[in-house]
Predicted model as a PDB file, atoms N, CA, C, CB and O in Angstrom, pLDDT in the B-factor column:
MODEL        1                                                                  
ATOM      1  N   ILE A   1       0.837  -1.190   0.000  1.00 66.00           N  
ATOM      2  CA  ILE A   1       0.000   0.000   0.000  1.00 66.00           C  
ATOM      3  C   ILE A   1       0.876   1.246   0.000  1.00 66.00           C  
ATOM      4  CB  ILE A   1      -0.950   0.003   1.216  1.00 66.00           C  
ATOM      5  O   ILE A   1       0.567   2.219  -0.687  1.00 66.00           O  
ATOM      6  N   TYR A   2       1.963   1.227   0.760  1.00 87.00           N  
ATOM      7  CA  TYR A   2       2.863   2.373   0.849  1.00 87.00           C  
ATOM      8  C   TYR A   2       3.381   2.750  -0.540  1.00 87.00           C  
ATOM      9  CB  TYR A   2       4.040   2.065   1.798  1.00 87.00           C  
ATOM     10  O   TYR A   2       3.301   3.915  -0.930  1.00 87.00           O  
ATOM     11  N   SER A   3       3.910   1.786  -1.288  1.00 89.00           N  
ATOM     12  CA  SER A   3       4.467   2.095  -2.606  1.00 89.00           C  
ATOM     13  C   SER A   3       3.378   2.498  -3.590  1.00 89.00           C  
ATOM     14  CB  SER A   3       5.240   0.897  -3.150  1.00 89.00           C  
ATOM     15  O   SER A   3       3.627   3.311  -4.481  1.00 89.00           O  
ATOM     16  N   ASP A   4       2.195   1.956  -3.450  1.00 92.00           N  
ATOM     17  CA  ASP A   4       1.078   2.364  -4.309  1.00 92.00           C  
ATOM     18  C   ASP A   4       0.720   3.827  -4.078  1.00 92.00           C  
ATOM     19  CB  ASP A   4      -0.150   1.476  -4.056  1.00 92.00           C  
ATOM     20  O   ASP A   4       0.444   4.559  -5.029  1.00 92.00           O  
ATOM     21  N   GLU A   5       0.725   4.250  -2.823  1.00 90.00           N  
ATOM     22  CA  GLU A   5       0.417   5.644  -2.498  1.00 90.00           C  
ATOM     23  C   GLU A   5       1.514   6.566  -3.032  1.00 90.00           C  
ATOM     24  CB  GLU A   5       0.257   5.825  -0.967  1.00 90.00           C  
ATOM     25  O   GLU A   5       1.214   7.641  -3.551  1.00 90.00           O  
ATOM     26  N   ILE A   6       2.766   6.165  -2.913  1.00 91.00           N  
ATOM     27  CA  ILE A   6       3.881   6.961  -3.434  1.00 91.00           C  
ATOM     28  C   ILE A   6       3.725   7.129  -4.948  1.00 91.00           C  
ATOM     29  CB  ILE A   6       5.250   6.291  -3.094  1.00 91.00           C  
ATOM     30  O   ILE A   6       3.863   8.239  -5.463  1.00 91.00           O  
ATOM     31  N   LYS A   7       3.440   6.048  -5.657  1.00 92.00           N  
ATOM     32  CA  LYS A   7       3.251   6.111  -7.114  1.00 92.00           C  
ATOM     33  C   LYS A   7       2.074   7.008  -7.476  1.00 92.00           C  
ATOM     34  CB  LYS A   7       3.030   4.703  -7.689  1.00 92.00           C  
ATOM     35  O   LYS A   7       2.149   7.776  -8.435  1.00 92.00           O  
ATOM     36  N   ARG A   8       0.997   6.913  -6.718  1.00 91.00           N  
ATOM     37  CA  ARG A   8      -0.187   7.735  -6.992  1.00 91.00           C  
ATOM     38  C   ARG A   8       0.141   9.213  -6.846  1.00 91.00           C  
ATOM     39  CB  ARG A   8      -1.343   7.354  -6.051  1.00 91.00           C  
ATOM     40  O   ARG A   8      -0.230  10.027  -7.692  1.00 91.00           O  
ATOM     41  N   VAL A   9       0.837   9.555  -5.768  1.00 92.00           N  
ATOM     42  CA  VAL A   9       1.159  10.957  -5.517  1.00 92.00           C  
ATOM     43  C   VAL A   9       2.168  11.479  -6.547  1.00 92.00           C  
ATOM     44  CB  VAL A   9       1.716  11.131  -4.092  1.00 92.00           C  
ATOM     45  O   VAL A   9       2.049  12.616  -7.005  1.00 92.00           O  
ATOM     46  N   ILE A  10       3.147  10.666  -6.910  1.00 89.00           N  
ATOM     47  CA  ILE A  10       4.108  11.083  -7.937  1.00 89.00           C  
ATOM     48  C   ILE A  10       3.382  11.363  -9.250  1.00 89.00           C  
ATOM     49  CB  ILE A  10       5.197   9.999  -8.144  1.00 89.00           C  
ATOM     50  O   ILE A  10       3.703  12.329  -9.942  1.00 89.00           O  
ATOM     51  N   GLY A  11       2.425  10.538  -9.591  1.00 90.00           N  
ATOM     52  CA  GLY A  11       1.629  10.774 -10.795  1.00 90.00           C  
ATOM     53  C   GLY A  11       0.883  12.093 -10.723  1.00 90.00           C  
ATOM     54  O   GLY A  11       0.832  12.831 -11.707  1.00 90.00           O  
ATOM     55  N   LEU A  12       0.307  12.395  -9.575  1.00 90.00           N  
ATOM     56  CA  LEU A  12      -0.405  13.667  -9.400  1.00 90.00           C  
ATOM     57  C   LEU A  12       0.554  14.854  -9.473  1.00 90.00           C  
ATOM     58  CB  LEU A  12      -1.153  13.681  -8.057  1.00 90.00           C  
ATOM     59  O   LEU A  12       0.233  15.878 -10.075  1.00 90.00           O  
ATOM     60  N   ILE A  13       1.733  14.715  -8.859  1.00 88.00           N  
ATOM     61  CA  ILE A  13       2.723  15.794  -8.899  1.00 88.00           C  
ATOM     62  C   ILE A  13       3.125  16.067 -10.343  1.00 88.00           C  
ATOM     63  CB  ILE A  13       3.971  15.434  -8.045  1.00 88.00           C  
ATOM     64  O   ILE A  13       3.150  17.221 -10.773  1.00 88.00           O  
ATOM     65  N   ARG A  14       3.439  15.018 -11.092  1.00 86.00           N  
ATOM     66  CA  ARG A  14       3.818  15.185 -12.506  1.00 86.00           C  
ATOM     67  C   ARG A  14       2.730  15.894 -13.279  1.00 86.00           C  
ATOM     68  CB  ARG A  14       4.111  13.829 -13.154  1.00 86.00           C  
ATOM     69  O   ARG A  14       2.998  16.821 -14.043  1.00 86.00           O  
ATOM     70  N   GLN A  15       1.501  15.455 -13.075  1.00 87.00           N  
ATOM     71  CA  GLN A  15       0.361  16.051 -13.780  1.00 87.00           C  
ATOM     72  C   GLN A  15       0.215  17.538 -13.457  1.00 87.00           C  
ATOM     73  CB  GLN A  15      -0.931  15.311 -13.416  1.00 87.00           C  
ATOM     74  O   GLN A  15       0.038  18.357 -14.360  1.00 87.00           O  
ATOM     75  N   ARG A  16       0.289  17.884 -12.180  1.00 89.00           N  
ATOM     76  CA  ARG A  16       0.126  19.284 -11.779  1.00 89.00           C  
ATOM     77  C   ARG A  16       1.295  20.146 -12.252  1.00 89.00           C  
ATOM     78  CB  ARG A  16      -0.012  19.385 -10.260  1.00 89.00           C  
ATOM     79  O   ARG A  16       1.087  21.286 -12.669  1.00 89.00           O  
ATOM     80  N   LEU A  17       2.527  19.621 -12.194  1.00 86.00           N  
ATOM     81  CA  LEU A  17       3.683  20.386 -12.662  1.00 86.00           C  
ATOM     82  C   LEU A  17       3.625  20.596 -14.171  1.00 86.00           C  
ATOM     83  CB  LEU A  17       4.986  19.676 -12.280  1.00 86.00           C  
ATOM     84  O   LEU A  17       3.993  21.661 -14.665  1.00 86.00           O  
ATOM     85  N   LEU A  18       3.173  19.602 -14.890  1.00 84.00           N  
ATOM     86  CA  LEU A  18       3.014  19.744 -16.334  1.00 84.00           C  
ATOM     87  C   LEU A  18       1.976  20.815 -16.643  1.00 84.00           C  
ATOM     88  CB  LEU A  18       2.608  18.400 -16.973  1.00 84.00           C  
ATOM     89  O   LEU A  18       2.150  21.607 -17.569  1.00 84.00           O  
ATOM     90  N   THR A  19       0.912  20.837 -15.876  1.00 87.00           N  
ATOM     91  CA  THR A  19      -0.106  21.877 -16.044  1.00 87.00           C  
ATOM     92  C   THR A  19       0.482  23.255 -15.763  1.00 87.00           C  
ATOM     93  CB  THR A  19      -1.308  21.613 -15.116  1.00 87.00           C  
ATOM     94  O   THR A  19       0.238  24.200 -16.512  1.00 87.00           O  
ATOM     95  N   LEU A  20       1.265  23.373 -14.673  1.00 83.00           N  
ATOM     96  CA  LEU A  20       1.909  24.653 -14.351  1.00 83.00           C  
ATOM     97  C   LEU A  20       2.855  25.116 -15.453  1.00 83.00           C  
ATOM     98  CB  LEU A  20       2.671  24.539 -13.040  1.00 83.00           C  
ATOM     99  O   LEU A  20       3.006  26.317 -15.677  1.00 83.00           O  
ATOM    100  N   SER A  21       3.487  24.181 -16.135  1.00 84.00           N  
ATOM    101  CA  SER A  21       4.451  24.533 -17.181  1.00 84.00           C  
ATOM    102  C   SER A  21       3.764  24.818 -18.503  1.00 84.00           C  
ATOM    103  CB  SER A  21       5.468  23.418 -17.360  1.00 84.00           C  
ATOM    104  O   SER A  21       4.431  25.080 -19.504  1.00 84.00           O  
ATOM    105  N   GLY A  22       2.449  24.771 -18.522  1.00 85.00           N  
ATOM    106  CA  GLY A  22       1.720  24.980 -19.765  1.00 85.00           C  
ATOM    107  C   GLY A  22       1.908  23.803 -20.712  1.00 85.00           C  
ATOM    108  O   GLY A  22       1.944  23.976 -21.931  1.00 85.00           O  
ATOM    109  N   GLU A  23       2.025  22.606 -20.146  1.00 80.00           N  
ATOM    110  CA  GLU A  23       2.228  21.364 -20.889  1.00 80.00           C  
ATOM    111  C   GLU A  23       3.578  21.341 -21.606  1.00 80.00           C  
ATOM    112  CB  GLU A  23       1.105  21.171 -21.898  1.00 80.00           C  
ATOM    113  O   GLU A  23       3.757  20.605 -22.576  1.00 80.00           O  
ATOM    114  N   SER A  24       4.514  22.139 -21.131  1.00 79.00           N  
ATOM    115  CA  SER A  24       5.838  22.225 -21.746  1.00 79.00           C  
ATOM    116  C   SER A  24       6.857  21.424 -20.943  1.00 79.00           C  
ATOM    117  CB  SER A  24       6.285  23.692 -21.860  1.00 79.00           C  
ATOM    118  O   SER A  24       6.805  21.379 -19.714  1.00 79.00           O  
ATOM    119  N   THR A  25       7.773  20.800 -21.653  1.00 76.00           N  
ATOM    120  CA  THR A  25       8.888  20.124 -20.996  1.00 76.00           C  
ATOM    121  C   THR A  25      10.184  20.892 -21.240  1.00 76.00           C  
ATOM    122  CB  THR A  25       9.020  18.670 -21.502  1.00 76.00           C  
ATOM    123  O   THR A  25      11.278  20.363 -21.042  1.00 76.00           O  
ATOM    124  N   GLU A  26      10.048  22.142 -21.670  1.00 78.00           N  
ATOM    125  CA  GLU A  26      11.223  22.968 -21.913  1.00 78.00           C  
ATOM    126  C   GLU A  26      11.953  23.223 -20.601  1.00 78.00           C  
ATOM    127  CB  GLU A  26      10.827  24.301 -22.584  1.00 78.00           C  
ATOM    128  O   GLU A  26      11.340  23.545 -19.583  1.00 78.00           O  
ATOM    129  N   GLU A  27      13.265  23.073 -20.646  1.00 74.00           N  
ATOM    130  CA  GLU A  27      14.078  23.129 -19.437  1.00 74.00           C  
ATOM    131  C   GLU A  27      13.934  24.442 -18.682  1.00 74.00           C  
ATOM    132  CB  GLU A  27      15.519  22.910 -19.787  1.00 74.00           C  
ATOM    133  O   GLU A  27      13.873  24.428 -17.452  1.00 74.00           O  
ATOM    134  N   PHE A  28      13.878  25.575 -19.374  1.00 74.00           N  
ATOM    135  CA  PHE A  28      13.807  26.852 -18.652  1.00 74.00           C  
ATOM    136  C   PHE A  28      12.498  27.003 -17.896  1.00 74.00           C  
ATOM    137  CB  PHE A  28      13.975  28.014 -19.617  1.00 74.00           C  
ATOM    138  O   PHE A  28      12.476  27.606 -16.823  1.00 74.00           O  
ATOM    139  N   LYS A  29      11.415  26.471 -18.428  1.00 76.00           N  
ATOM    140  CA  LYS A  29      10.131  26.540 -17.719  1.00 76.00           C  
ATOM    141  C   LYS A  29      10.155  25.634 -16.490  1.00 76.00           C  
ATOM    142  CB  LYS A  29       8.964  26.141 -18.657  1.00 76.00           C  
ATOM    143  O   LYS A  29       9.697  26.018 -15.414  1.00 76.00           O  
ATOM    144  N   LEU A  30      10.695  24.424 -16.663  1.00 72.00           N  
ATOM    145  CA  LEU A  30      10.772  23.493 -15.541  1.00 72.00           C  
ATOM    146  C   LEU A  30      11.713  24.017 -14.466  1.00 72.00           C  
ATOM    147  CB  LEU A  30      11.231  22.115 -16.019  1.00 72.00           C  
ATOM    148  O   LEU A  30      11.455  23.849 -13.274  1.00 72.00           O  
ATOM    149  N   SER A  31      12.804  24.651 -14.886  1.00 79.00           N  
ATOM    150  CA  SER A  31      13.756  25.231 -13.937  1.00 79.00           C  
ATOM    151  C   SER A  31      13.103  26.355 -13.135  1.00 79.00           C  
ATOM    152  CB  SER A  31      15.000  25.760 -14.677  1.00 79.00           C  
ATOM    153  O   SER A  31      13.335  26.477 -11.932  1.00 79.00           O  
ATOM    154  N   LYS A  32      12.296  27.164 -13.789  1.00 82.00           N  
ATOM    155  CA  LYS A  32      11.586  28.255 -13.105  1.00 82.00           C  
ATOM    156  C   LYS A  32      10.632  27.700 -12.047  1.00 82.00           C  
ATOM    157  CB  LYS A  32      10.803  29.118 -14.125  1.00 82.00           C  
ATOM    158  O   LYS A  32      10.554  28.237 -10.943  1.00 82.00           O  
ATOM    159  N   ILE A  33       9.920  26.647 -12.372  1.00 81.00           N  
ATOM    160  CA  ILE A  33       9.002  26.023 -11.419  1.00 81.00           C  
ATOM    161  C   ILE A  33       9.784  25.442 -10.241  1.00 81.00           C  
ATOM    162  CB  ILE A  33       8.164  24.918 -12.109  1.00 81.00           C  
ATOM    163  O   ILE A  33       9.383  25.599  -9.088  1.00 81.00           O  
ATOM    164  N   PHE A  34      10.898  24.770 -10.533  1.00 80.00           N  
ATOM    165  CA  PHE A  34      11.731  24.198  -9.478  1.00 80.00           C  
ATOM    166  C   PHE A  34      12.197  25.294  -8.525  1.00 80.00           C  
ATOM    167  CB  PHE A  34      12.944  23.455 -10.081  1.00 80.00           C  
ATOM    168  O   PHE A  34      12.114  25.138  -7.306  1.00 80.00           O  
ATOM    169  N   LYS A  35      12.685  26.395  -9.075  1.00 86.00           N  
ATOM    170  CA  LYS A  35      13.189  27.488  -8.242  1.00 86.00           C  
ATOM    171  C   LYS A  35      12.089  28.080  -7.362  1.00 86.00           C  
ATOM    172  CB  LYS A  35      13.796  28.582  -9.119  1.00 86.00           C  
ATOM    173  O   LYS A  35      12.358  28.537  -6.251  1.00 86.00           O  
ATOM    174  N   GLU A  36      10.870  28.071  -7.852  1.00 86.00           N  
ATOM    175  CA  GLU A  36       9.734  28.568  -7.079  1.00 86.00           C  
ATOM    176  C   GLU A  36       9.524  27.735  -5.812  1.00 86.00           C  
ATOM    177  CB  GLU A  36       8.460  28.556  -7.937  1.00 86.00           C  
ATOM    178  O   GLU A  36       9.127  28.267  -4.775  1.00 86.00           O  
ATOM    179  N   PHE A  37       9.787  26.442  -5.897  1.00 87.00           N  
ATOM    180  CA  PHE A  37       9.591  25.557  -4.751  1.00 87.00           C  
ATOM    181  C   PHE A  37      10.836  25.389  -3.902  1.00 87.00           C  
ATOM    182  CB  PHE A  37       9.132  24.216  -5.221  1.00 87.00           C  
ATOM    183  O   PHE A  37      10.747  24.924  -2.766  1.00 87.00           O  
ATOM    184  N   ASP A  38      12.003  25.760  -4.431  1.00 91.00           N  
ATOM    185  CA  ASP A  38      13.266  25.682  -3.687  1.00 91.00           C  
ATOM    186  C   ASP A  38      13.400  26.944  -2.836  1.00 91.00           C  
ATOM    187  CB  ASP A  38      14.497  25.524  -4.659  1.00 91.00           C  
ATOM    188  O   ASP A  38      14.167  27.849  -3.164  1.00 91.00           O  
ATOM    189  N   ILE A  39      12.659  26.990  -1.762  1.00 90.00           N  
ATOM    190  CA  ILE A  39      12.505  28.191  -0.933  1.00 90.00           C  
ATOM    191  C   ILE A  39      13.838  28.705  -0.395  1.00 90.00           C  
ATOM    192  CB  ILE A  39      11.567  27.904   0.226  1.00 90.00           C  
ATOM    193  O   ILE A  39      14.075  29.913  -0.394  1.00 90.00           O  
ATOM    194  N   ASN A  40      14.708  27.810   0.059  1.00 91.00           N  
ATOM    195  CA  ASN A  40      15.977  28.256   0.631  1.00 91.00           C  
ATOM    196  C   ASN A  40      17.075  28.426  -0.429  1.00 91.00           C  
ATOM    197  CB  ASN A  40      16.437  27.268   1.687  1.00 91.00           C  
ATOM    198  O   ASN A  40      18.225  28.717  -0.101  1.00 91.00           O  
ATOM    199  N   GLU A  41      16.705  28.242  -1.695  1.00 90.00           N  
ATOM    200  CA  GLU A  41      17.605  28.427  -2.837  1.00 90.00           C  
ATOM    201  C   GLU A  41      18.877  27.588  -2.726  1.00 90.00           C  
ATOM    202  CB  GLU A  41      17.974  29.891  -2.968  1.00 90.00           C  
ATOM    203  O   GLU A  41      19.959  28.045  -3.094  1.00 90.00           O  
ATOM    204  N   SER A  42      18.748  26.371  -2.222  1.00 92.00           N  
ATOM    205  CA  SER A  42      19.891  25.476  -2.052  1.00 92.00           C  
ATOM    206  C   SER A  42      20.213  24.690  -3.320  1.00 92.00           C  
ATOM    207  CB  SER A  42      19.628  24.517  -0.916  1.00 92.00           C  
ATOM    208  O   SER A  42      21.282  24.090  -3.423  1.00 92.00           O  
ATOM    209  N   GLY A  43      19.302  24.692  -4.275  1.00 89.00           N  
ATOM    210  CA  GLY A  43      19.495  23.898  -5.478  1.00 89.00           C  
ATOM    211  C   GLY A  43      18.937  22.488  -5.329  1.00 89.00           C  
ATOM    212  O   GLY A  43      19.050  21.665  -6.238  1.00 89.00           O  
ATOM    213  N   ALA A  44      18.338  22.221  -4.184  1.00 89.00           N  
ATOM    214  CA  ALA A  44      17.720  20.919  -3.906  1.00 89.00           C  
ATOM    215  C   ALA A  44      16.421  21.145  -3.149  1.00 89.00           C  
ATOM    216  CB  ALA A  44      18.683  19.995  -3.089  1.00 89.00           C  
ATOM    217  O   ALA A  44      16.252  22.156  -2.467  1.00 89.00           O  
ATOM    218  N   ILE A  45      15.523  20.207  -3.276  1.00 90.00           N  
ATOM    219  CA  ILE A  45      14.248  20.293  -2.571  1.00 90.00           C  
ATOM    220  C   ILE A  45      14.367  19.503  -1.265  1.00 90.00           C  
ATOM    221  CB  ILE A  45      13.070  19.750  -3.457  1.00 90.00           C  
ATOM    222  O   ILE A  45      14.709  18.320  -1.279  1.00 90.00           O  
ATOM    223  N   THR A  46      14.088  20.153  -0.154  1.00 92.00           N  
ATOM    224  CA  THR A  46      14.112  19.505   1.157  1.00 92.00           C  
ATOM    225  C   THR A  46      12.761  18.850   1.437  1.00 92.00           C  
ATOM    226  CB  THR A  46      14.463  20.527   2.269  1.00 92.00           C  
ATOM    227  O   THR A  46      11.797  19.038   0.695  1.00 92.00           O  
ATOM    228  N   LEU A  47      12.711  18.082   2.516  1.00 92.00           N  
ATOM    229  CA  LEU A  47      11.439  17.465   2.906  1.00 92.00           C  
ATOM    230  C   LEU A  47      10.353  18.516   3.121  1.00 92.00           C  
ATOM    231  CB  LEU A  47      11.619  16.633   4.182  1.00 92.00           C  
ATOM    232  O   LEU A  47       9.226  18.359   2.652  1.00 92.00           O  
ATOM    233  N   ASP A  48      10.699  19.589   3.833  1.00 93.00           N  
ATOM    234  CA  ASP A  48       9.713  20.641   4.099  1.00 93.00           C  
ATOM    235  C   ASP A  48       9.282  21.337   2.819  1.00 93.00           C  
ATOM    236  CB  ASP A  48      10.279  21.664   5.078  1.00 93.00           C  
ATOM    237  O   ASP A  48       8.107  21.665   2.652  1.00 93.00           O  
ATOM    238  N   GLU A  49      10.236  21.565   1.910  1.00 92.00           N  
ATOM    239  CA  GLU A  49       9.892  22.207   0.638  1.00 92.00           C  
ATOM    240  C   GLU A  49       9.006  21.295  -0.211  1.00 92.00           C  
ATOM    241  CB  GLU A  49      11.170  22.578  -0.140  1.00 92.00           C  
ATOM    242  O   GLU A  49       8.083  21.764  -0.877  1.00 92.00           O  
ATOM    243  N   LEU A  50       9.290  19.992  -0.185  1.00 92.00           N  
ATOM    244  CA  LEU A  50       8.450  19.043  -0.914  1.00 92.00           C  
ATOM    245  C   LEU A  50       7.049  19.013  -0.324  1.00 92.00           C  
ATOM    246  CB  LEU A  50       9.069  17.636  -0.889  1.00 92.00           C  
ATOM    247  O   LEU A  50       6.063  18.983  -1.060  1.00 92.00           O  
ATOM    248  N   ALA A  51       6.957  19.020   0.994  1.00 93.00           N  
ATOM    249  CA  ALA A  51       5.637  19.042   1.642  1.00 93.00           C  
ATOM    250  C   ALA A  51       4.876  20.310   1.265  1.00 93.00           C  
ATOM    251  CB  ALA A  51       5.783  18.947   3.180  1.00 93.00           C  
ATOM    252  O   ALA A  51       3.674  20.259   1.004  1.00 93.00           O  
ATOM    253  N   ALA A  52       5.573  21.448   1.236  1.00 92.00           N  
ATOM    254  CA  ALA A  52       4.937  22.713   0.852  1.00 92.00           C  
ATOM    255  C   ALA A  52       4.513  22.675  -0.614  1.00 92.00           C  
ATOM    256  CB  ALA A  52       5.894  23.900   1.101  1.00 92.00           C  
ATOM    257  O   ALA A  52       3.441  23.167  -0.966  1.00 92.00           O  
ATOM    258  N   MET A  53       5.356  22.092  -1.470  1.00 90.00           N  
ATOM    259  CA  MET A  53       5.035  21.997  -2.889  1.00 90.00           C  
ATOM    260  C   MET A  53       3.792  21.145  -3.108  1.00 90.00           C  
ATOM    261  CB  MET A  53       6.218  21.416  -3.668  1.00 90.00           C  
ATOM    262  O   MET A  53       2.894  21.533  -3.855  1.00 90.00           O  
ATOM    263  N   VAL A  54       3.739  19.994  -2.463  1.00 92.00           N  
ATOM    264  CA  VAL A  54       2.591  19.103  -2.601  1.00 92.00           C  
ATOM    265  C   VAL A  54       1.315  19.820  -2.147  1.00 92.00           C  
ATOM    266  CB  VAL A  54       2.806  17.802  -1.783  1.00 92.00           C  
ATOM    267  O   VAL A  54       0.277  19.736  -2.802  1.00 92.00           O  
ATOM    268  N   ALA A  55       1.409  20.517  -1.029  1.00 93.00           N  
ATOM    269  CA  ALA A  55       0.244  21.258  -0.527  1.00 93.00           C  
ATOM    270  C   ALA A  55      -0.160  22.364  -1.496  1.00 93.00           C  
ATOM    271  CB  ALA A  55       0.544  21.857   0.859  1.00 93.00           C  
ATOM    272  O   ALA A  55      -1.346  22.560  -1.762  1.00 93.00           O  
ATOM    273  N   LYS A  56       0.829  23.085  -2.023  1.00 90.00           N  
ATOM    274  CA  LYS A  56       0.535  24.181  -2.960  1.00 90.00           C  
ATOM    275  C   LYS A  56      -0.089  23.657  -4.255  1.00 90.00           C  
ATOM    276  CB  LYS A  56       1.819  24.968  -3.280  1.00 90.00           C  
ATOM    277  O   LYS A  56      -0.891  24.339  -4.892  1.00 90.00           O  
ATOM    278  N   LEU A  57       0.291  22.444  -4.627  1.00 90.00           N  
ATOM    279  CA  LEU A  57      -0.287  21.834  -5.821  1.00 90.00           C  
ATOM    280  C   LEU A  57      -1.675  21.269  -5.559  1.00 90.00           C  
ATOM    281  CB  LEU A  57       0.622  20.738  -6.337  1.00 90.00           C  
ATOM    282  O   LEU A  57      -2.334  20.771  -6.472  1.00 90.00           O  
ATOM    283  N   GLY A  58      -2.118  21.351  -4.297  1.00 92.00           N  
ATOM    284  CA  GLY A  58      -3.463  20.900  -3.943  1.00 92.00           C  
ATOM    285  C   GLY A  58      -3.586  19.391  -3.846  1.00 92.00           C  
ATOM    286  O   GLY A  58      -4.661  18.829  -4.057  1.00 92.00           O  
ATOM    287  N   ILE A  59      -2.462  18.729  -3.521  1.00 93.00           N  
ATOM    288  CA  ILE A  59      -2.468  17.275  -3.410  1.00 93.00           C  
ATOM    289  C   ILE A  59      -2.491  16.907  -1.931  1.00 93.00           C  
ATOM    290  CB  ILE A  59      -1.231  16.645  -4.128  1.00 93.00           C  
ATOM    291  O   ILE A  59      -1.649  17.352  -1.151  1.00 93.00           O  
ATOM    292  N   SER A  60      -3.454  16.099  -1.569  1.00 91.00           N  
ATOM    293  CA  SER A  60      -3.592  15.671  -0.186  1.00 91.00           C  
ATOM    294  C   SER A  60      -2.768  14.409   0.029  1.00 91.00           C  
ATOM    295  CB  SER A  60      -5.079  15.430   0.177  1.00 91.00           C  
ATOM    296  O   SER A  60      -3.011  13.381  -0.603  1.00 91.00           O  
ATOM    297  N   VAL A  61      -1.783  14.498   0.935  1.00 91.00           N  
ATOM    298  CA  VAL A  61      -0.943  13.347   1.231  1.00 91.00           C  
ATOM    299  C   VAL A  61      -0.537  13.412   2.697  1.00 91.00           C  
ATOM    300  CB  VAL A  61       0.308  13.305   0.302  1.00 91.00           C  
ATOM    301  O   VAL A  61      -0.239  14.482   3.226  1.00 91.00           O  
ATOM    302  N   GLU A  62      -0.530  12.265   3.334  1.00 90.00           N  
ATOM    303  CA  GLU A  62      -0.118  12.218   4.735  1.00 90.00           C  
ATOM    304  C   GLU A  62       1.372  12.522   4.841  1.00 90.00           C  
ATOM    305  CB  GLU A  62      -0.439  10.837   5.359  1.00 90.00           C  
ATOM    306  O   GLU A  62       2.153  12.136   3.971  1.00 90.00           O  
ATOM    307  N   ARG A  63       1.759  13.202   5.888  1.00 87.00           N  
ATOM    308  CA  ARG A  63       3.151  13.601   6.104  1.00 87.00           C  
ATOM    309  C   ARG A  63       4.109  12.397   6.062  1.00 87.00           C  
ATOM    310  CB  ARG A  63       3.283  14.324   7.449  1.00 87.00           C  
ATOM    311  O   ARG A  63       5.248  12.529   5.615  1.00 87.00           O  
ATOM    312  N   LYS A  64       3.656  11.250   6.517  1.00 88.00           N  
ATOM    313  CA  LYS A  64       4.525  10.073   6.568  1.00 88.00           C  
ATOM    314  C   LYS A  64       4.994   9.623   5.181  1.00 88.00           C  
ATOM    315  CB  LYS A  64       3.800   8.932   7.254  1.00 88.00           C  
ATOM    316  O   LYS A  64       5.961   8.868   5.083  1.00 88.00           O  
ATOM    317  N   TYR A  65       4.338  10.065   4.116  1.00 91.00           N  
ATOM    318  CA  TYR A  65       4.723   9.683   2.769  1.00 91.00           C  
ATOM    319  C   TYR A  65       5.735  10.647   2.137  1.00 91.00           C  
ATOM    320  CB  TYR A  65       3.497   9.598   1.905  1.00 91.00           C  
ATOM    321  O   TYR A  65       6.322  10.325   1.104  1.00 91.00           O  
ATOM    322  N   ILE A  66       5.942  11.793   2.724  1.00 92.00           N  
ATOM    323  CA  ILE A  66       6.820  12.810   2.122  1.00 92.00           C  
ATOM    324  C   ILE A  66       8.251  12.284   1.960  1.00 92.00           C  
ATOM    325  CB  ILE A  66       6.826  14.091   2.985  1.00 92.00           C  
ATOM    326  O   ILE A  66       8.859  12.495   0.911  1.00 92.00           O  
ATOM    327  N   SER A  67       8.786  11.623   2.948  1.00 92.00           N  
ATOM    328  CA  SER A  67      10.144  11.079   2.855  1.00 92.00           C  
ATOM    329  C   SER A  67      10.233  10.052   1.726  1.00 92.00           C  
ATOM    330  CB  SER A  67      10.564  10.436   4.197  1.00 92.00           C  
ATOM    331  O   SER A  67      11.205  10.046   0.970  1.00 92.00           O  
ATOM    332  N   GLY A  68       9.240   9.198   1.608  1.00 92.00           N  
ATOM    333  CA  GLY A  68       9.206   8.218   0.538  1.00 92.00           C  
ATOM    334  C   GLY A  68       9.105   8.862  -0.828  1.00 92.00           C  
ATOM    335  O   GLY A  68       9.707   8.396  -1.796  1.00 92.00           O  
ATOM    336  N   LEU A  69       8.329   9.952  -0.899  1.00 91.00           N  
ATOM    337  CA  LEU A  69       8.230  10.703  -2.155  1.00 91.00           C  
ATOM    338  C   LEU A  69       9.578  11.265  -2.564  1.00 91.00           C  
ATOM    339  CB  LEU A  69       7.213  11.836  -2.026  1.00 91.00           C  
ATOM    340  O   LEU A  69       9.983  11.165  -3.723  1.00 91.00           O  
ATOM    341  N   LEU A  70      10.266  11.855  -1.602  1.00 90.00           N  
ATOM    342  CA  LEU A  70      11.568  12.461  -1.882  1.00 90.00           C  
ATOM    343  C   LEU A  70      12.549  11.400  -2.376  1.00 90.00           C  
ATOM    344  CB  LEU A  70      12.125  13.163  -0.623  1.00 90.00           C  
ATOM    345  O   LEU A  70      13.285  11.637  -3.334  1.00 90.00           O  
ATOM    346  N   LYS A  71      12.566  10.256  -1.742  1.00 90.00           N  
ATOM    347  CA  LYS A  71      13.463   9.176  -2.170  1.00 90.00           C  
ATOM    348  C   LYS A  71      13.106   8.698  -3.586  1.00 90.00           C  
ATOM    349  CB  LYS A  71      13.393   7.993  -1.173  1.00 90.00           C  
ATOM    350  O   LYS A  71      13.993   8.413  -4.390  1.00 90.00           O  
ATOM    351  N   ALA A  72      11.827   8.615  -3.877  1.00 89.00           N  
ATOM    352  CA  ALA A  72      11.389   8.100  -5.163  1.00 89.00           C  
ATOM    353  C   ALA A  72      11.684   9.077  -6.315  1.00 89.00           C  
ATOM    354  CB  ALA A  72       9.904   7.794  -5.109  1.00 89.00           C  
ATOM    355  O   ALA A  72      11.968   8.642  -7.431  1.00 89.00           O  
ATOM    356  N   ILE A  73      11.619  10.354  -6.060  1.00 82.00           N  
ATOM    357  CA  ILE A  73      11.825  11.319  -7.141  1.00 82.00           C  
ATOM    358  C   ILE A  73      13.234  11.875  -7.199  1.00 82.00           C  
ATOM    359  CB  ILE A  73      10.861  12.449  -6.999  1.00 82.00           C  
ATOM    360  O   ILE A  73      13.586  12.575  -8.148  1.00 82.00           O  
ATOM    361  N   ASP A  74      14.038  11.575  -6.204  1.00 76.00           N  
ATOM    362  CA  ASP A  74      15.411  12.110  -6.168  1.00 76.00           C  
ATOM    363  C   ASP A  74      16.300  11.448  -7.200  1.00 76.00           C  
ATOM    364  CB  ASP A  74      16.019  11.926  -4.782  1.00 76.00           C  
ATOM    365  O   ASP A  74      17.481  11.780  -7.303  1.00 76.00           O  
TER     366      ASP A  74                                                      
ENDMDL                                                                          
END                                                                             
């Protein structure tokens, strides 16, 4: 069940990010979106930043899955 939930949320994240990019996979658009979520400007997304991103994208996910999400998308 854990891995199924991770896959489901990753699918939703991809879908919402693609929508934010205007259905574009152009690197500069994706980079701009990444920078928007990289709050501390470290060049990497932290657990807290990922949790904030998921919430901002309107995706409901239990906090216990955030670490698994980060591992799966890293």
